[in-house]
C-alpha positions as CSV (number, residue, x, y, z in Angstrom):
1,M,-2.5,-11.6,3.5
2,A,0.9,-10.7,3.8
3,I,3.0,-7.9,2.8
4,G,6.6,-7.7,2.4
5,L,9.5,-5.9,0.8
6,Q,12.8,-7.6,-0.4
7,H,15.2,-7.1,2.1
8,H,17.9,-5.5,0.2
9,L,15.8,-3.6,-2.2
10,D,17.9,-5.0,-5.0
11,H,15.7,-5.8,-8.1
12,R,18.4,-7.1,-10.5
13,K,17.5,-9.7,-13.0
14,P,18.0,-13.3,-11.5
15,N,20.1,-14.3,-14.4
16,G,22.6,-11.7,-13.5
17,D,21.9,-9.5,-16.4
18,D,21.5,-6.1,-14.6
19,G,21.0,-4.0,-17.6
20,D,21.8,-1.3,-15.3
21,A,23.9,-2.0,-12.4
22,R,22.4,0.5,-10.1
23,P,19.6,-1.1,-7.8
24,I,16.7,0.2,-6.2
25,R,18.1,2.0,-3.1
26,L,16.5,3.3,0.0
27,A,18.4,5.6,2.5
28,L,17.0,6.3,5.8
29,L,19.8,8.4,7.4
30,N,19.4,12.2,7.2
31,G,16.0,11.9,5.7
32,F,14.0,9.4,3.5
33,E,15.3,8.7,0.0
34,L,14.3,6.3,-2.6
35,T,16.1,5.8,-6.0
36,N,15.6,3.7,-9.0
37,R,18.4,3.4,-11.3
38,G,19.9,6.4,-9.9
39,L,16.8,8.5,-10.3
40,H,14.8,10.1,-7.3
41,V,11.4,8.5,-6.7
42,D,8.8,10.7,-5.0
43,I,7.0,8.8,-2.4
44,P,4.3,10.3,-0.4
45,L,5.0,10.9,3.3
46,S,2.0,8.3,4.4
47,A,3.9,5.6,2.5
48,Q,7.7,6.2,3.4
49,R,7.0,5.1,7.0
50,L,5.6,1.8,5.6
51,L,8.4,1.3,3.1
52,A,10.8,2.0,6.1
53,F,9.2,-0.7,8.2
54,L,9.1,-3.1,5.5
55,A,12.8,-2.6,4.4
56,F,13.9,-4.2,8.1
57,Q,11.9,-7.3,8.1
58,E,13.3,-10.6,7.1
59,R,10.1,-11.9,5.7
60,P,6.4,-10.9,4.5
61,L,4.2,-9.8,7.5
62,L,0.5,-10.1,8.2
63,R,-1.2,-6.9,7.4
64,L,-2.7,-6.7,10.8
65,H,0.9,-6.9,12.4
66,V,2.1,-4.0,10.3
67,A,-1.0,-2.1,10.9
68,G,-0.5,-2.7,14.7
69,N,3.1,-1.8,14.5
70,L,2.7,1.5,12.6
71,W,-0.1,2.6,14.3
72,P,-0.2,1.3,17.8
73,D,-2.3,3.8,19.6
74,S,-5.3,3.5,16.9
75,P,-8.1,0.9,17.1
76,E,-7.5,-2.1,14.8
77,A,-10.3,-0.7,12.3
78,R,-8.4,2.8,12.0
79,A,-4.8,1.1,11.9
80,T,-6.0,-1.1,9.0
81,A,-7.6,2.0,7.1
82,N,-4.3,3.6,7.7
83,L,-2.3,0.8,6.1
84,R,-4.8,0.6,3.2
85,S,-4.4,4.3,2.5
86,S,-0.7,3.9,2.7
87,L,-0.5,1.1,0.4
């Protein structure tokens, strides 16, 4: 199974009707900040790392690949368990 995050994190409606022109925004410089339509979204620290990693990917990735990159020093079973917890 693959997991991914839209590269630009821009969730406007495909027909161009934004409703609200402010997309979901992920800022990573000077700390982690996720906003949705201008409102701050609290994300647990364990999930911030996963969202930041996925934001830089061009396509969906296999879970095992994500787990291996985020927890490279952990055994495969522990890394995939960490990924499940983050999700």
